[in-house]
C-alpha positions as CSV (number, residue, x, y, z in Angstrom):
1,M,65.9,-20.9,-27.1
2,S,65.6,-23.2,-30.3
3,L,66.1,-21.3,-33.4
4,A,64.9,-23.8,-35.8
5,A,61.7,-22.9,-38.0
6,H,61.6,-25.4,-40.7
7,S,57.8,-26.0,-40.8
8,V,54.9,-24.1,-40.1
9,S,54.6,-25.5,-36.5
10,G,58.4,-25.1,-36.2
11,F,57.9,-21.3,-37.1
12,A,55.0,-20.4,-34.9
13,T,57.0,-22.1,-31.8
14,W,60.2,-20.2,-32.7
15,T,58.1,-16.5,-33.2
16,A,56.3,-17.1,-29.8
17,Q,59.7,-18.0,-28.0
18,V,61.3,-14.5,-29.7
19,Q,58.2,-12.3,-29.0
20,A,58.1,-13.7,-25.2
21,T,61.8,-13.1,-25.0
22,V,61.5,-9.9,-26.5
23,E,59.0,-8.4,-24.4
24,A,60.9,-9.5,-21.3
25,A,63.7,-7.7,-22.2
26,L,61.5,-4.7,-22.9
27,A,60.0,-5.1,-19.4
28,D,63.6,-5.0,-17.9
29,S,64.7,-2.2,-20.2
30,L,62.1,0.3,-19.6
31,P,62.0,2.0,-16.4
32,S,59.5,0.8,-13.5
33,A,56.1,2.5,-13.7
34,A,56.4,2.9,-9.9
35,S,59.5,5.3,-10.5
36,V,59.2,9.0,-10.7
37,P,58.3,10.5,-13.0
38,V,55.2,7.8,-12.5
39,R,52.8,9.1,-15.2
40,L,55.6,9.5,-17.8
41,H,57.0,6.1,-17.0
42,E,53.7,4.1,-17.1
43,A,53.0,5.8,-20.5
44,M,56.4,4.5,-21.9
45,R,55.4,1.1,-20.8
46,Y,52.0,1.5,-22.3
47,A,53.1,2.4,-25.5
48,V,55.7,-0.5,-26.0
49,L,54.5,-3.7,-24.1
50,G,51.6,-6.1,-24.7
51,G,51.3,-5.1,-28.4
52,G,52.3,-5.5,-31.7
53,K,53.9,-8.3,-33.9
54,R,57.3,-7.5,-33.1
55,V,58.3,-7.9,-36.9
56,R,61.6,-6.1,-36.2
57,P,62.9,-8.0,-33.0
58,L,62.1,-11.2,-35.0
59,L,64.4,-10.1,-37.8
60,V,67.0,-9.4,-35.6
61,F,66.8,-12.9,-33.9
62,A,66.4,-14.4,-37.5
63,A,69.2,-12.8,-38.8
64,G,71.5,-13.3,-35.6
65,A,70.7,-17.1,-36.0
66,L,72.8,-17.3,-39.2
67,F,75.9,-16.6,-37.2
68,N,75.3,-18.2,-33.8
69,A,74.5,-15.1,-32.2
70,P,73.8,-15.3,-28.2
71,V,70.3,-14.9,-27.2
72,T,71.2,-12.1,-24.4
73,A,72.8,-10.0,-27.2
74,L,70.0,-10.3,-29.4
75,A,67.3,-9.7,-26.8
76,Q,68.9,-6.2,-26.2
77,A,69.3,-5.3,-29.8
78,A,65.8,-6.4,-30.3
79,A,64.5,-4.2,-27.2
80,A,66.5,-1.2,-28.8
81,V,65.0,-1.3,-32.3
82,E,61.7,-2.0,-31.0
83,M,61.7,1.2,-28.5
84,I,62.8,3.2,-31.6
85,H,59.8,1.8,-33.6
86,A,57.6,2.6,-30.6
87,Y,58.8,6.0,-30.3
88,S,58.3,6.7,-34.0
89,L,54.6,5.2,-33.5
90,V,53.8,7.5,-30.7
91,H,55.0,10.5,-32.5
92,D,53.4,9.5,-35.7
93,D,49.7,9.4,-34.2
94,L,50.0,12.9,-32.7
95,P,47.7,15.6,-34.2
96,C,50.4,17.6,-35.9
97,M,51.5,14.3,-37.6
98,D,48.9,11.5,-38.8
99,D,46.4,12.6,-36.1
100,D,45.2,9.1,-35.3
101,A,43.2,7.9,-32.2
102,L,43.7,3.9,-32.4
103,R,47.0,1.8,-32.4
104,R,47.2,-1.7,-32.1
105,G,43.7,-1.9,-31.0
106,K,44.1,0.6,-28.1
107,P,44.0,4.5,-27.6
108,T,47.1,6.2,-28.8
109,V,49.3,7.5,-26.4
110,H,48.5,11.2,-26.7
111,V,44.7,10.0,-26.6
112,Q,45.0,7.7,-23.4
113,Y,47.4,10.4,-21.6
114,D,47.8,13.8,-23.4
115,Q,49.7,15.4,-26.1
116,A,52.8,16.6,-23.8
117,T,53.0,12.9,-22.3
118,A,53.2,11.3,-25.9
119,L,56.0,13.9,-26.9
120,L,58.2,12.8,-23.9
121,V,57.1,9.2,-24.1
122,G,58.8,9.1,-27.6
123,D,61.8,11.1,-26.6
124,A,62.4,9.1,-23.7
125,L,62.3,5.7,-25.7
126,Q,64.6,7.1,-28.3
127,S,67.0,7.7,-25.5
128,Q,66.3,4.3,-23.9
129,A,67.0,2.6,-27.0
130,F,70.3,3.4,-27.1
131,A,70.6,2.6,-23.4
132,A,69.4,-1.1,-24.3
133,L,71.7,-1.3,-27.0
134,T,74.8,-0.5,-25.0
135,D,73.9,-2.8,-21.9
136,A,77.0,-4.6,-20.7
137,A,74.9,-7.4,-20.0
138,S,74.6,-8.0,-23.9
139,G,78.0,-9.2,-23.8
140,I,79.0,-7.7,-27.2
141,A,82.5,-6.1,-27.5
142,A,82.5,-2.3,-27.1
143,A,83.7,-1.7,-30.4
144,R,80.5,-3.7,-32.2
145,Q,78.5,-1.9,-29.6
146,L,79.7,1.4,-31.4
147,E,79.0,0.1,-34.9
148,M,75.5,-0.9,-33.7
149,V,74.6,2.3,-32.1
150,R,76.0,4.2,-35.4
151,L,74.0,1.8,-37.6
152,L,70.7,2.5,-35.6
153,A,71.3,6.0,-35.2
154,Y,71.5,6.6,-38.8
155,A,68.3,4.4,-39.6
156,A,66.4,6.8,-37.2
157,S,67.9,9.7,-38.7
158,S,66.8,12.4,-41.3
159,C,68.7,10.2,-43.8
160,G,66.4,7.3,-42.5
161,M,63.0,6.9,-40.7
162,C,62.7,10.4,-39.7
163,G,63.7,11.7,-43.3
164,G,60.8,9.4,-44.6
165,Q,58.4,10.9,-42.2
166,A,59.4,14.3,-43.2
167,I,58.8,13.4,-46.9
168,D,55.5,11.7,-46.3
169,L,54.3,14.8,-44.5
170,D,55.3,17.0,-47.3
171,S,53.8,14.6,-49.7
172,V,50.1,14.8,-48.7
173,G,47.9,16.1,-51.6
174,A,51.0,15.7,-54.0
175,S,51.5,13.6,-56.9
176,L,54.7,11.3,-56.6
177,D,56.0,9.0,-59.4
178,L,56.8,5.6,-58.4
179,A,60.6,6.3,-57.8
180,A,59.7,9.1,-55.4
181,L,57.3,7.0,-53.7
182,E,59.6,3.8,-53.1
183,H,62.3,6.6,-52.1
184,M,60.0,7.9,-49.4
185,H,59.1,4.1,-48.2
186,R,62.6,3.0,-47.9
187,L,63.4,5.6,-45.6
188,K,60.4,6.0,-43.4
189,T,59.7,2.1,-43.2
190,G,62.7,0.3,-44.7
191,A,65.5,1.9,-42.9
192,L,64.5,0.6,-39.5
193,L,63.9,-2.9,-41.1
194,H,66.9,-3.1,-42.8
195,A,68.8,-1.8,-39.5
196,S,67.1,-5.1,-37.7
197,V,68.4,-7.7,-40.0
198,M,72.3,-6.0,-39.9
199,L,71.7,-5.6,-36.0
200,G,71.2,-9.1,-35.5
201,A,73.9,-10.1,-37.8
202,W,76.2,-8.1,-35.6
203,C,75.7,-9.7,-32.5
204,G,77.3,-12.5,-34.1
205,K,80.5,-13.7,-35.3
206,A,82.7,-11.7,-37.6
207,L,80.6,-11.0,-40.9
208,Q,81.9,-11.7,-44.5
209,E,81.0,-8.9,-47.3
210,A,79.0,-11.4,-49.4
211,D,77.0,-12.2,-46.1
212,M,76.5,-8.5,-45.5
213,K,75.5,-7.9,-49.2
214,A,73.2,-11.0,-49.2
215,L,71.6,-9.6,-46.0
216,A,71.4,-6.2,-47.4
217,A,69.3,-7.3,-50.4
218,Y,67.2,-9.4,-48.6
219,A,66.4,-6.2,-45.9
220,D,65.8,-3.9,-49.0
221,A,63.2,-6.4,-50.3
222,V,61.5,-6.7,-47.2
223,G,61.7,-3.2,-45.9
224,L,59.8,-2.3,-49.3
225,A,57.3,-5.2,-49.1
226,F,56.1,-4.4,-45.8
227,Q,55.1,-0.8,-46.9
228,V,53.3,-2.2,-50.0
229,V,51.3,-4.6,-48.1
230,D,50.8,-1.8,-45.6
231,D,49.0,0.5,-48.3
232,V,47.1,-2.8,-49.7
233,L,45.8,-3.2,-46.1
234,D,45.0,0.3,-45.5
235,A,42.8,0.4,-48.7
236,T,41.1,-3.1,-48.3
237,A,41.2,-4.0,-44.3
238,D,38.8,-2.5,-41.7
239,S,39.9,-1.0,-38.3
240,V,39.3,-3.8,-36.2
241,T,41.4,-5.9,-38.5
242,L,44.1,-3.4,-38.4
243,G,44.2,-2.2,-34.9
244,K,44.2,1.2,-36.2
245,T,42.1,3.4,-38.2
246,A,41.8,2.1,-41.9
247,G,41.4,4.0,-44.9
248,K,43.4,7.0,-43.5
249,D,45.9,7.5,-46.4
250,A,43.1,7.7,-49.1
251,A,41.2,10.1,-46.7
252,D,44.3,12.1,-45.9
253,N,45.0,12.1,-49.8
254,K,48.4,10.6,-49.1
255,P,49.9,9.1,-52.5
256,T,50.5,5.0,-51.9
257,Y,51.2,2.0,-53.8
258,V,47.5,1.2,-54.5
259,S,46.8,5.1,-55.5
260,I,49.6,4.7,-58.0
261,L,49.6,1.4,-59.2
262,G,46.5,0.0,-58.4
263,L,45.6,-2.6,-56.3
264,Q,46.4,-5.6,-58.1
265,P,49.7,-4.4,-59.2
266,S,50.6,-3.8,-55.7
267,L,49.9,-7.1,-54.7
268,E,51.8,-8.5,-57.5
269,L,54.8,-6.3,-56.5
270,A,54.7,-7.2,-53.1
271,E,55.0,-11.1,-54.2
272,R,57.8,-10.4,-56.4
273,L,59.6,-8.4,-53.7
274,R,59.0,-11.8,-51.4
275,L,60.6,-13.9,-54.1
276,D,63.2,-11.6,-54.2
277,A,63.6,-11.6,-50.3
278,H,64.2,-15.5,-50.8
279,A,66.5,-15.4,-53.3
280,A,68.9,-13.2,-51.5
281,V,69.4,-15.4,-48.5
282,A,69.4,-18.7,-50.8
283,S,73.1,-19.1,-50.2
284,F,72.7,-19.7,-46.3
285,G,70.6,-22.7,-47.1
286,A,68.2,-24.2,-44.2
287,A,69.5,-21.7,-41.9
288,A,67.8,-18.6,-43.1
289,D,64.5,-20.3,-43.0
290,P,63.3,-18.2,-40.4
291,L,64.2,-15.3,-42.9
292,R,62.2,-16.7,-45.7
293,R,59.3,-17.2,-43.1
294,L,59.3,-13.8,-42.1
295,A,59.2,-12.6,-45.6
296,D,56.2,-14.7,-46.0
297,M,54.5,-13.4,-43.0
298,I,55.1,-9.7,-44.1
299,V,53.6,-10.1,-47.4
300,Q,50.7,-12.3,-46.4
301,R,49.8,-11.0,-43.4
302,K,46.2,-9.6,-42.9
303,N,47.1,-6.7,-40.6
């Protein structure tokens, strides 16, 4: 697979190649819908396959390209992080959480199946992610796999994604200042995006401290930018465009960047973060073009 993305058309081709590779890895990693328990396995595949922009897998591949990481290793790491992401969406959509009926343009898992199945889907996807990450076929040395497991587990933990979700639930109807809002989103959204970048790097050659610091700065910028843009789109786009229910943040009285800063300052913040992401990986030269173009995509997206 060519990882060159030095032009708009080149980036589009690279993106499509990565998405197809990850889709195949996910299909192979998930249990067959024909195996018992059939309903659970069918629902797991419904939740994961055939939808989404695959931003986290794209970040895995883009970071891995800097260190000549093999596609087999990147595909397994990308599948793992995408399963963690999918599990979080399934649980987030439940009535006891954000209570949404639409995800990626189709009924959410608890609507398509039932709440108990949706709960089990999330549980099973979380376990399946670590099975994928430690698959011997990835070719990653056991010691490095162990570090990658720790990295992904921490990103999904109460000190990462789950902690951010807990703060989010506690913040409904509350008044947060900008620092508290940023902390919440660095956990809820940013932690898994950060892990995606680092997992890609860990799939490659031995890493230098300076490289890791540069990637961490990049990941911090795009992780926060993603949420700022999410808040903007929730306030400005429609449900058909988003593939999920628009306007839920305001309807649920949730603090957002738009509610605290206003629309235009939020757009300006996203643009500053995009430029910060570019600056963070400047030392990698042209090899970091996929990372730069992903930062552009995250900030300039319409859904």
